[in-house]
Each structure stands twice: as structure tokens, then as C-alpha cells.
Legacy VTK file of the C-alpha trace (Angstrom):
# vtk DataFile Version 3.0
C-alpha trace
ASCII
DATASET POLYDATA
POINTS 502 float
0.225 -0.190 0.123
1.489 3.027 -0.930
0.587 6.667 -2.060
2.419 8.519 -5.293
2.127 11.562 -6.531
3.043 9.955 -9.998
2.356 7.386 -12.591
4.309 4.137 -12.044
4.103 0.848 -13.341
4.009 -3.032 -11.441
5.082 -6.058 -13.547
1.909 -8.522 -13.945
3.021 -12.211 -12.834
3.916 -13.682 -15.548
4.752 -11.282 -17.930
7.744 -11.483 -20.206
10.286 -8.172 -20.244
13.426 -7.765 -21.067
15.976 -8.141 -18.178
18.237 -5.707 -19.405
15.652 -3.277 -19.952
14.092 -3.995 -17.044
17.013 -3.675 -15.077
18.382 -0.349 -16.549
15.242 1.679 -15.193
14.297 -0.392 -12.003
16.519 -1.065 -8.924
15.719 -3.263 -5.892
17.687 -2.454 -2.897
17.911 -4.126 0.663
17.881 -1.791 3.426
17.885 -1.647 7.185
16.950 1.001 9.867
18.358 1.039 13.188
16.421 3.520 15.866
18.696 3.444 18.781
16.924 5.778 21.668
17.205 6.416 25.408
14.478 3.943 26.526
14.092 1.437 23.128
16.047 -0.034 20.636
14.483 -1.379 17.182
15.388 -2.165 13.644
13.663 -3.160 10.723
14.831 -4.549 7.187
13.104 -3.563 4.197
13.224 -3.958 0.482
13.009 -0.891 -1.781
11.747 -0.439 -5.571
12.965 2.273 -7.397
12.207 2.914 -10.684
13.613 5.373 -13.533
11.009 8.384 -14.581
10.014 7.818 -17.814
10.006 11.661 -19.149
13.047 13.029 -20.767
15.030 10.125 -20.159
15.580 11.387 -16.769
18.401 9.650 -14.422
16.013 10.210 -11.741
14.854 7.043 -9.539
11.637 7.642 -7.524
10.419 4.958 -4.661
7.156 3.414 -6.046
6.936 0.331 -3.577
8.513 -0.837 -0.284
7.892 -4.088 1.933
9.131 -5.199 5.081
11.014 -8.144 4.979
11.409 -8.584 8.843
11.370 -5.947 12.220
13.168 -7.007 15.119
11.007 -7.161 18.777
11.258 -3.984 20.815
14.665 -3.818 23.113
14.670 -2.008 26.023
17.820 -0.071 25.473
20.673 -1.476 27.763
22.256 0.607 30.253
25.414 0.043 32.195
25.745 1.579 35.841
27.481 4.715 34.789
24.341 5.359 32.619
25.867 4.512 29.436
24.572 2.360 26.674
26.213 -1.124 26.901
27.353 -1.320 23.559
28.143 -4.805 23.785
24.706 -6.048 24.421
23.468 -3.457 21.871
26.069 -4.868 19.415
24.652 -8.635 20.051
21.276 -7.683 19.830
21.944 -5.943 16.337
23.980 -8.951 15.459
21.278 -11.894 16.534
18.553 -9.606 14.210
20.693 -10.064 11.285
20.630 -13.841 12.060
16.749 -13.998 12.706
16.272 -12.353 9.372
18.785 -14.790 7.547
20.751 -11.454 6.349
24.192 -10.793 6.147
25.924 -7.352 6.325
27.115 -7.797 3.059
23.627 -7.880 2.086
22.261 -4.350 2.895
22.797 -1.983 0.205
21.741 1.006 2.738
20.832 2.043 5.871
19.721 4.464 8.402
20.958 4.536 12.045
18.837 7.533 14.007
20.460 8.071 17.503
17.806 10.197 19.929
17.868 11.108 23.403
20.639 9.457 25.670
21.889 7.569 22.591
23.329 11.152 20.906
25.478 12.281 24.413
29.115 12.338 23.012
30.496 8.996 24.504
27.413 6.459 23.509
27.767 8.371 20.235
31.016 8.211 19.442
30.639 4.160 20.296
27.667 3.556 18.851
29.160 5.378 15.304
32.361 3.140 15.741
29.869 -0.358 15.399
28.782 0.904 11.746
32.336 2.161 11.074
32.564 0.028 8.260
29.402 0.962 6.313
30.702 4.657 6.284
29.021 5.929 2.634
26.625 3.162 2.923
24.551 4.368 6.135
23.217 7.393 7.031
24.017 8.055 10.319
22.045 10.690 11.856
22.005 12.360 15.598
18.274 13.334 16.205
18.118 16.324 18.533
14.825 17.617 20.243
13.398 19.139 17.168
14.380 16.616 14.921
13.089 13.935 16.516
9.870 15.964 16.969
10.005 15.703 13.075
10.711 12.453 12.496
8.121 11.156 14.918
5.405 13.311 13.331
6.295 11.891 9.730
6.786 8.395 11.078
3.610 8.012 12.938
1.690 8.818 9.833
0.389 12.276 10.773
1.756 14.474 8.258
0.648 12.135 5.694
-2.773 12.387 7.752
-2.550 15.764 7.780
-1.817 16.578 4.324
-4.955 14.070 3.019
-7.551 15.351 5.454
-6.166 19.160 4.785
-6.406 19.455 8.179
-4.575 20.838 11.099
-3.344 18.024 13.701
-0.662 17.658 16.710
0.931 14.947 17.000
1.743 14.026 20.895
4.815 11.588 20.566
5.329 10.229 24.394
8.538 8.312 24.732
10.786 7.179 27.595
12.222 10.489 28.318
10.534 13.376 26.461
7.235 14.051 25.117
7.448 15.249 21.718
5.104 17.654 20.240
4.782 18.578 16.211
1.916 21.039 15.136
1.006 20.188 11.576
-0.800 22.234 8.903
-1.809 20.334 5.786
1.171 18.503 5.654
3.337 21.055 6.758
5.379 21.300 10.026
4.809 24.618 11.764
6.054 24.328 15.241
7.726 21.637 17.703
8.195 21.171 21.171
9.816 18.797 23.170
9.041 18.803 27.554
10.942 15.751 29.799
8.294 14.308 30.707
8.215 10.131 29.340
7.382 6.538 30.469
10.962 5.588 31.529
11.912 8.407 33.672
11.149 5.852 36.972
11.979 2.663 36.921
10.764 0.063 39.466
11.683 -3.524 40.439
9.040 -5.720 42.480
12.066 -6.858 44.288
14.640 -4.245 44.055
12.641 -1.165 44.799
13.763 1.794 42.045
16.468 0.980 40.150
16.296 4.010 37.780
15.677 7.521 38.650
16.021 10.050 35.864
16.537 13.945 36.919
13.406 15.144 35.438
11.650 12.440 37.390
13.287 14.056 40.476
12.128 17.829 39.914
8.381 16.565 39.406
8.587 14.460 42.199
10.182 17.262 44.145
7.163 19.667 43.586
4.919 17.089 45.322
7.409 16.731 48.049
8.228 13.205 47.434
11.830 11.788 47.864
12.963 9.377 45.680
16.340 6.953 46.639
17.433 4.056 44.886
16.448 0.651 45.961
13.645 2.128 48.128
9.998 1.215 46.811
7.856 4.194 45.355
4.485 4.098 47.485
1.109 3.718 44.831
0.024 7.194 45.977
3.175 8.790 45.500
3.398 7.389 42.315
0.070 8.493 41.165
0.604 11.761 42.528
3.538 11.819 39.736
1.883 10.607 36.663
-0.785 12.876 37.684
1.322 15.747 37.532
3.298 14.583 34.778
-0.169 14.709 32.532
-1.098 18.130 33.675
1.781 19.193 32.104
1.226 16.901 29.102
-2.173 18.589 28.698
-1.053 22.146 28.948
1.699 21.594 26.270
-1.644 19.781 24.194
-3.697 23.467 24.826
-0.269 25.142 23.179
-0.517 27.058 26.694
2.684 29.151 28.154
4.910 26.906 30.641
4.397 26.970 34.296
7.276 26.868 36.438
7.960 23.418 36.525
7.360 22.540 32.793
9.477 25.645 32.004
12.273 23.937 33.926
11.420 20.692 31.570
11.168 21.658 28.313
14.383 20.989 26.317
12.829 23.480 23.169
11.675 26.563 23.616
8.103 27.048 24.617
5.091 27.509 22.229
5.389 30.644 20.179
2.741 32.948 21.491
1.000 33.934 18.098
-0.059 29.499 18.441
-2.358 30.348 21.321
-5.276 30.757 19.641
-4.730 27.841 16.876
-7.476 26.094 15.636
-6.600 21.689 15.674
-8.694 19.331 14.068
-7.294 16.465 15.343
-4.851 14.913 17.863
-2.529 12.045 17.274
-0.558 9.999 19.758
2.796 8.013 19.017
5.865 6.598 20.905
5.533 3.728 23.416
2.793 5.361 25.715
0.555 5.428 22.496
1.346 1.876 22.620
-1.009 1.674 25.821
-3.240 4.667 24.921
-4.660 3.092 21.762
-4.479 -0.443 23.162
-2.301 -2.196 21.212
-0.153 -2.928 24.374
-1.211 -4.576 27.897
2.098 -5.735 29.332
3.908 -3.499 32.267
8.062 -3.151 32.262
8.098 -1.456 35.844
7.928 2.172 34.289
5.203 4.878 34.312
4.418 3.781 30.581
1.022 2.165 31.485
-0.140 5.003 34.023
0.423 7.767 31.613
-1.798 6.222 29.086
-4.517 5.756 31.586
-4.166 9.095 33.129
-3.949 10.761 29.913
-7.153 8.866 28.496
-8.996 9.634 31.680
-7.903 13.414 31.108
-8.884 13.470 27.362
-11.941 11.711 27.807
-13.274 14.585 30.847
-12.718 17.304 28.383
-15.090 18.422 26.302
-13.507 21.037 24.203
-10.462 19.547 22.813
-10.378 17.915 18.860
-11.131 14.390 18.601
-8.014 11.690 18.870
-7.206 9.948 15.462
-4.624 6.660 14.927
-1.989 7.697 12.703
-1.187 3.966 12.475
1.998 3.937 14.140
2.905 3.839 17.790
6.542 2.832 19.204
7.782 2.624 15.758
7.103 5.771 14.178
10.495 5.732 12.606
12.145 4.967 9.350
12.368 1.881 7.923
15.578 2.239 6.031
17.681 4.739 3.402
16.528 4.330 -0.193
19.398 6.081 -2.534
18.969 7.039 -6.255
21.780 8.600 -8.431
21.331 11.908 -10.276
23.573 12.917 -12.800
23.559 16.879 -13.285
25.399 18.467 -16.246
28.287 21.084 -15.814
26.824 23.681 -17.575
24.334 24.572 -14.914
26.782 24.010 -11.480
29.335 26.279 -9.692
31.804 23.943 -7.847
35.109 26.492 -6.704
36.906 23.571 -5.349
36.419 20.543 -7.159
39.450 18.679 -5.972
37.584 19.417 -2.380
35.393 16.576 -3.625
33.517 14.030 -2.654
31.087 14.640 0.194
29.167 12.367 1.924
25.987 12.299 3.819
25.520 15.422 4.059
22.092 16.610 5.696
19.494 18.419 3.449
17.927 21.522 4.740
14.670 21.959 3.097
14.447 25.663 2.946
10.632 27.843 2.062
12.015 31.045 0.396
9.805 33.665 -0.371
10.653 34.380 -3.784
8.909 37.723 -4.585
9.372 39.833 -6.800
11.709 41.725 -4.791
13.838 39.198 -2.475
14.267 40.442 0.638
18.022 39.121 2.065
16.766 39.077 5.359
13.722 36.832 4.853
16.032 34.154 3.476
18.680 34.467 6.156
15.562 33.650 8.389
14.308 30.639 6.464
17.716 29.298 6.710
17.412 29.813 10.221
13.995 28.187 10.561
15.270 25.208 8.855
18.570 24.774 10.982
16.657 24.726 14.063
14.260 22.585 13.301
16.937 19.757 11.865
18.828 20.791 15.462
21.817 21.596 13.491
24.148 25.139 14.148
25.970 27.203 11.630
29.664 26.494 11.258
29.042 22.718 12.894
29.310 20.548 9.812
28.862 20.831 5.971
25.036 21.105 4.992
23.206 21.491 1.508
20.717 24.099 1.328
17.616 22.837 -0.839
14.996 25.320 -2.397
12.819 25.883 -5.260
13.493 28.793 -7.589
10.990 30.768 -9.151
10.651 34.471 -11.193
13.197 36.275 -12.932
17.059 35.483 -12.494
17.541 39.373 -12.520
21.028 40.245 -10.656
19.116 42.505 -7.856
17.007 39.549 -7.091
20.295 36.575 -7.171
22.216 39.020 -5.180
19.641 39.488 -2.655
19.386 35.896 -2.283
22.969 35.245 -2.122
23.408 37.665 0.793
20.595 36.323 2.770
22.320 32.676 2.487
25.442 34.363 3.522
24.246 36.156 6.311
23.006 33.069 7.304
26.269 31.311 6.917
28.892 33.569 8.712
30.309 30.514 10.956
30.365 28.218 7.712
32.011 30.580 5.868
34.384 31.461 8.241
35.651 27.947 9.173
35.709 27.496 4.959
32.973 24.611 5.003
31.200 24.651 1.832
28.540 26.393 0.954
26.370 23.419 -0.895
23.394 24.940 -2.923
20.806 22.187 -4.447
18.219 24.381 -6.652
15.591 23.271 -8.543
15.662 25.461 -11.382
18.736 27.100 -13.546
20.532 29.736 -11.664
23.077 27.630 -9.689
26.251 28.842 -11.716
25.370 32.394 -11.550
24.197 32.482 -7.905
27.336 30.520 -6.964
29.179 33.011 -8.942
27.782 35.786 -7.319
28.436 34.254 -3.641
32.392 33.576 -4.594
33.386 36.934 -5.996
30.935 39.258 -4.600
29.199 38.681 -1.382
31.816 36.271 0.351
35.113 36.388 -2.115
36.791 32.673 -1.140
33.747 31.042 0.205
33.864 27.634 -0.779
30.789 27.332 -3.078
29.090 24.148 -4.480
25.885 24.986 -6.311
23.836 22.354 -8.621
21.113 22.779 -10.741
18.054 20.577 -11.546
17.893 18.761 -8.286
14.566 18.084 -5.858
14.983 17.387 -2.549
12.761 17.249 0.424
13.313 17.360 4.088
15.581 14.043 5.758
17.095 13.674 2.363
21.190 13.216 2.711
23.639 13.523 0.008
26.723 12.365 -1.396
28.394 14.739 -4.344
30.746 12.713 -6.300
33.602 14.089 -8.109
33.270 15.559 -11.493
33.581 13.345 -14.373
36.246 15.063 -16.585
34.975 13.990 -19.935
31.622 14.435 -19.703
31.970 17.444 -17.131
28.982 15.699 -14.790
28.947 15.359 -11.462
27.325 12.137 -9.824
24.875 12.865 -6.783
23.621 9.777 -4.540
20.549 10.963 -3.082
19.260 9.190 0.114
15.910 9.546 1.739
14.887 8.026 4.874
11.777 6.479 4.240
9.047 5.987 6.857
6.558 3.157 7.379
LINES 1 503
502 0 1 2 3 4 5 6 7 8 9 10 11 12 13 14 15 16 17 18 19 20 21 22 23 24 25 26 27 28 29 30 31 32 33 34 35 36 37 38 39 40 41 42 43 44 45 46 47 48 49 50 51 52 53 54 55 56 57 58 59 60 61 62 63 64 65 66 67 68 69 70 71 72 73 74 75 76 77 78 79 80 81 82 83 84 85 86 87 88 89 90 91 92 93 94 95 96 97 98 99 100 101 102 103 104 105 106 107 108 109 110 111 112 113 114 115 116 117 118 119 120 121 122 123 124 125 126 127 128 129 130 131 132 133 134 135 136 137 138 139 140 141 142 143 144 145 146 147 148 149 150 151 152 153 154 155 156 157 158 159 160 161 162 163 164 165 166 167 168 169 170 171 172 173 174 175 176 177 178 179 180 181 182 183 184 185 186 187 188 189 190 191 192 193 194 195 196 197 198 199 200 201 202 203 204 205 206 207 208 209 210 211 212 213 214 215 216 217 218 219 220 221 222 223 224 225 226 227 228 229 230 231 232 233 234 235 236 237 238 239 240 241 242 243 244 245 246 247 248 249 250 251 252 253 254 255 256 257 258 259 260 261 262 263 264 265 266 267 268 269 270 271 272 273 274 275 276 277 278 279 280 281 282 283 284 285 286 287 288 289 290 291 292 293 294 295 296 297 298 299 300 301 302 303 304 305 306 307 308 309 310 311 312 313 314 315 316 317 318 319 320 321 322 323 324 325 326 327 328 329 330 331 332 333 334 335 336 337 338 339 340 341 342 343 344 345 346 347 348 349 350 351 352 353 354 355 356 357 358 359 360 361 362 363 364 365 366 367 368 369 370 371 372 373 374 375 376 377 378 379 380 381 382 383 384 385 386 387 388 389 390 391 392 393 394 395 396 397 398 399 400 401 402 403 404 405 406 407 408 409 410 411 412 413 414 415 416 417 418 419 420 421 422 423 424 425 426 427 428 429 430 431 432 433 434 435 436 437 438 439 440 441 442 443 444 445 446 447 448 449 450 451 452 453 454 455 456 457 458 459 460 461 462 463 464 465 466 467 468 469 470 471 472 473 474 475 476 477 478 479 480 481 482 483 484 485 486 487 488 489 490 491 492 493 494 495 496 497 498 499 500 501
């Protein structure tokens, strides 16, 4: 089952085809998506069918079908006594999954490793990256900060597609083990994201050993209620209920798009909702994350944490609020994640590109920032800079941290004044990138790449490394590899890696 925005074909069983011709226009990849989070980890293998677009002898391949081959059970992310992730146990789990799926690492064409929560902290991220060091180039390894995690859950749960399909404004609430991520979506477009340190595994209790895990946010909630938490001691049922009730009240206040109270301000891990959203109409609520499995009655097991109680208290609060919009099921809960990374190549003519330092190529796994520029008759440089800043915030990327690729559509007259304003806005948003001599990569679906690149490197930021490429359409959660210039044909090969959501 898949919805596509273009005509495509499926071969009927038994239909005779020319194998050579078919293989020239069709590619089948085996992919893996691995999600490593604060509370749970899991992976799934999928087969992805790519097909060449049939128009104008295009070299662009698009996904026409994807099929899950095997998906793992949910693993409670293993920790050592110092609260770092147990890499040996995690590696054993991943290796066992390959065996159960009857696959070898060499069978995987492409993959995505998504790190969230505790997994992105420096010591953990380095150790996890070492697990996949031999897969460099084939695997996208994305460290998802809180804003990006909000977007991943909104896309992966199906909420974005649901919003687009119903032309509706939805609020997706993803309640995980360590944080609750909220994403406001209007007609398939993400307007705002917010995350707060409220989750189902901030406290874990063993029936015989008492409390075995107490996270700092749980201590803050308990302290606001006058409750003292101690490792190795049991938690009184009435205190447990009070902590859950306080957490649910904070989640409900975020659902109401209200300004946070003092405790919520302490627990916010992003900025609060923008004030202009206070009266925003919402057509429906959707839920994802581990707690959603209880909310939608897909899970009834207990794991010693607060997940089941949070879901039960939240359902009670929702049922007694007549002013709230209805709750829809977006389709995915705890598995609201990528199923893999497709990859397809695009060849771009050298006549439409500007590359200041060809010797610096190739570049691999550049995150794509999909920018929405207001390209009116008169382009405002400040508006361009603000749009890039917003895109970087949503992707949890900072200027100068790493090379990124700005992707945007071009429309209107390619006049010198408009291109200069666009170039000025781009450079104003990336001063640290330019100062660090990191490449400014521009991927444009129009035909102004060479002109725009020339203006940047000769007038706006002399000496800056610029890579401007035309004829490329990308989207959020894409990553790109840019190969070396092929001198005979003056072509630059580009590999586009797209995170695919179930």
C-alpha cells in the first residue's frame, strides 16, 4: 500500500520483459533502519523498489514500492551502571537480528541509523558510530536532537500524511521514555515543534529491588510534590499516582498550546510554543511513541516504568475535556521511525553548476535543509536568512558545525538584483560556515546555480567554497553524496539518500 504523486507501473506476474531493459530502469535495494533511543531500540529490514522516471530520459529514480522483510522485537535500551549505553549488548542484539532475518551485513545496500535521547550524548554516540564504521558511505547516521526527533515522530507515525490527506491541522504528541515531543502540522506542513522531559521511563521500579532508575526530570517532578525518591527503595502507590498526574497535567498544558508554568519551564528541552499559536485551531490529536501503544490498546504488558499509568491517566484527562478535538490514530506508535534509506543517483550537467574547489570532492552524507524561501518579485535578504535559520533549528544543526546542503525551489526572473539578495541572505545565515571554510552547498530545482554561485564567491563572500547545483529536487530528511566531477562528460554524480517512513 503506497500513495505516489506520479504514474508508475508494476509488472504483472508472468509478464515477459527484457531483463536488461528492466534492470536499466528498475533497482531493488535491501535496506535497514535502526532506531536507538533513550528507552527502546529496534530495527527493521525492508526491500525498496526504485524506478526511473520515464519523462525526458530522466536519470532520477523514485521509490515505487517498499516491503518490510523483517522487524525486530522492541529492546529496552541496555545501560551500564554509569548510565552509558551497553554497546556490547546492543551489538549482540543487532547481530542477532541479522541472523533471525537470515541476512548478512554484506546483503544490505543502504541503511539509516537514528540516534535519539541518551544515544546522541558524546560517549554513547562515538561508541555507536564505531559499530557501523565499516558501513561509512552506505549508512546515513543521523543524530536527532529534540526538534528533529519531533519531526521524525510526526512523519513516522503517519501524522504528516494524515494531515495532508485530510487537509487538516493536527497536533502529534509522541510520548516516549524520556521526553514528550509535540508537532503542530497544518495541511502536511510542520509549523512548530516542542519537547518536554516527561516520559514513561524516567522512573523504573523492580518488584524486589525498589527503584532502579531515577532520571533528573523525575526528581524535579517528585520534588515539586514534596516526594523524595531513593534508589533501592519502593515508591508508594499514592506517590506514584501523584507523579503521573503531575506529568499528565504538563502534557495537557502543552496540548492546549499554553505558556508553561514554572515546573514545565524547567523541564522544557526546547523553546516554548510561540505566542501566536495560542488560539490556533486544531482539527485532531494524534499520539505516537511507546505510551501510545497503551493509549490505543495495542499493548498491555508492564515493564516497571510509568508508561501504562501515563496512558491510563492521559486517556482519562482526554475523555473529560469536551473542548478538545477528536483523537485519531495515525497508524504507528512505538515504531514511528524510518524503515531504511533508499538511494538513487542523479547526474547533473556541468553547464549548470558552480564548484569553486573541485579537488575537495567527494562529500558524503550531507544533511539536506529544505528551505521555504519567499521568492517574490523583490527578494528580501533578511527573510532568506531567517528561513535558513528556522530550517537549521528544526534540524538541530548549528552554523559551522558541519557542511550542510540548502535545498530550495527557484521561481521568477533570474535578475541580478534578485540573485544578489538571495546570495546575501544565504551568506548572512552562514557566517561560521564560511569562516570555517566549510562548503556552502546549494541544491536548486531551477537553472540559476552557476550565476548564484558566482555572485557568492566573487561578490558577497570572496574566497568562500561554494557548490551550487541545478536540477535537483530534495526534501526534508534527505542526505546527499556529491561525487567528483567526471572530466570527460563534465558531470557530477549525486547520490540522494531518503529516509523512508513506514
